C-alpha positions in Angstrom: -26.3 -11.9 43.9 -27.2 -12.3 39.9 -24.9 -14.4 38.2 -23.7 -11.8 35.2 -24.9 -14.0 32.3 -28.3 -14.2 33.5 -28.7 -10.3 33.1 -30.8 -9.4 30.3 -28.6 -7.4 27.4 -30.4 -5.2 25.0 -28.7 -5.0 21.6 -29.9 -3.7 18.7 -30.7 -6.3 16.3 -30.8 -4.5 13.3 -27.7 -5.0 10.6 -24.6 -5.6 12.1 -26.0 -6.2 15.4 -27.7 -9.1 14.2 -24.6 -10.6 14.5 -23.8 -9.4 18.0 -26.5 -11.0 18.9 -25.6 -14.3 17.8 -22.0 -14.3 19.2 -23.3 -13.3 22.5 -25.9 -15.8 22.8 -23.4 -18.2 21.9 -21.0 -17.2 24.5 -23.7 -17.9 27.1 -25.1 -14.2 28.0 -28.9 -13.3 28.5 -29.5 -11.3 24.7 -32.8 -10.1 24.2 -32.6 -8.3 20.5 -34.0 -5.2 19.7 -35.4 -3.8 16.1 -35.5 -0.4 17.1 -37.2 0.7 14.0 -40.5 -1.6 14.9 -43.4 -0.5 17.1 -44.0 -3.7 19.2 -48.3 -3.9 20.0 -47.2 -2.4 23.5 -46.0 1.1 22.4 -48.9 0.6 19.7 -51.7 0.5 22.4 -49.8 3.8 24.4 -49.9 5.4 21.1 -47.4 7.9 22.1 -44.5 6.9 19.8 -44.3 5.4 16.3 -41.1 3.0 17.4 -38.8 1.7 19.9 -36.1 4.5 19.4 -38.2 6.9 20.0 -39.8 5.2 23.1 -36.0 5.2 24.3 -34.8 8.3 23.6 -37.8 10.0 25.7 -38.3 7.1 28.2 -34.5 7.7 29.4 -34.5 11.6 29.1 -38.2 11.8 31.5 -36.4 9.1 33.5 -33.6 11.2 34.3 -35.6 14.5 34.6 -37.1 12.3 37.4 -34.0 11.7 39.0 -33.9 7.7 38.4 -30.5 7.8 35.9 -27.5 8.5 37.3 -24.6 8.8 34.9 -22.1 10.4 38.0 -19.9 7.0 38.2 -18.9 7.1 34.4 -15.3 8.5 34.0 -15.3 12.2 32.7 -14.7 11.5 29.1 -17.4 9.2 28.9 -20.0 11.6 30.1 -18.9 14.4 28.5 -19.1 12.4 25.2 -22.7 10.9 26.4 -23.7 14.2 27.0 -22.7 15.5 23.5 -24.2 12.4 21.9 -27.5 13.2 23.6 -28.0 16.6 22.6 -27.4 15.5 19.3 -31.1 14.4 17.8 -34.1 16.5 17.6 -37.6 15.6 16.9 -41.3 16.5 15.6 -44.7 15.3 15.4 -45.7 12.7 13.0 -49.1 12.6 11.6 -50.5 10.8 14.2 -49.2 13.4 17.0 -46.6 11.3 18.4 -43.3 12.1 19.0 -40.5 10.8 16.7 -36.8 10.8 17.6 -34.4 12.3 14.3 -32.8 9.1 12.7 -29.4 8.9 12.2 -28.7 8.7 8.4 -31.6 11.8 7.9 -29.5 14.9 6.3 -30.4 17.3 9.0 -28.6 15.0 11.5 -25.7 14.4 9.8 -24.6 18.0 9.0 -25.4 19.3 12.2 -23.9 16.6 14.2 -20.6 16.9 11.5 -21.5 13.4 10.6 -21.3 12.0 14.0 -23.6 9.3 14.8 -24.7 8.8 18.7 -24.0 4.8 19.0 -22.9 5.8 22.4 -26.0 7.3 23.2 -28.1 5.1 21.5 -26.1 2.0 23.5 -26.9 4.0 26.7 -30.4 3.9 26.0 -30.7 0.5 25.1 -29.1 -0.2 28.3 -32.1 1.6 30.1 -34.8 -0.8 28.1 -37.3 -1.6 30.1 -37.7 -4.9 28.3 -41.0 -6.0 29.2 -42.2 -2.8 28.4 -41.2 -3.1 25.1 -41.4 -6.8 24.3 -43.8 -7.4 27.1 -44.6 -11.3 27.3 -42.4 -12.2 24.2 -39.5 -11.1 27.0 -40.7 -12.5 30.1 -39.3 -15.6 29.5 -35.8 -14.5 28.2 -35.5 -12.4 31.8 -33.8 -15.1 34.4 -33.8 -14.1 37.6 -31.2 -15.7 40.0 -33.0 -16.8 43.5 
């Protein structure tokens, strides 16, 4: 059994998230700060995504298609809200041929979504973050496994 405080918690550390990261860390949780706008070296080598946000959105979608993700144990209203938000963003190809997920602040996204932000979907994607894939060795020392 793994002690709950040792489970890695990925938090989008930009803006307001920085305060959340600090508070969780002070309370003794194993927080992994993620700046979804950045592109760490591990993703640059892969060259499929320009940033962590795109990597997470496509990675979770592909894992779900493989049957590696299930939301069936969530309450029905949560499933409905999550499905709705996961379908909001669109993507495009950048000049390097990489898939880029539309940003929340993009004008077209705001029009289509009625100004709604996919915060639940972003949190869901962060919960599925393969931390070592995103941060590589930088995160290895932060992930504690109970023995």
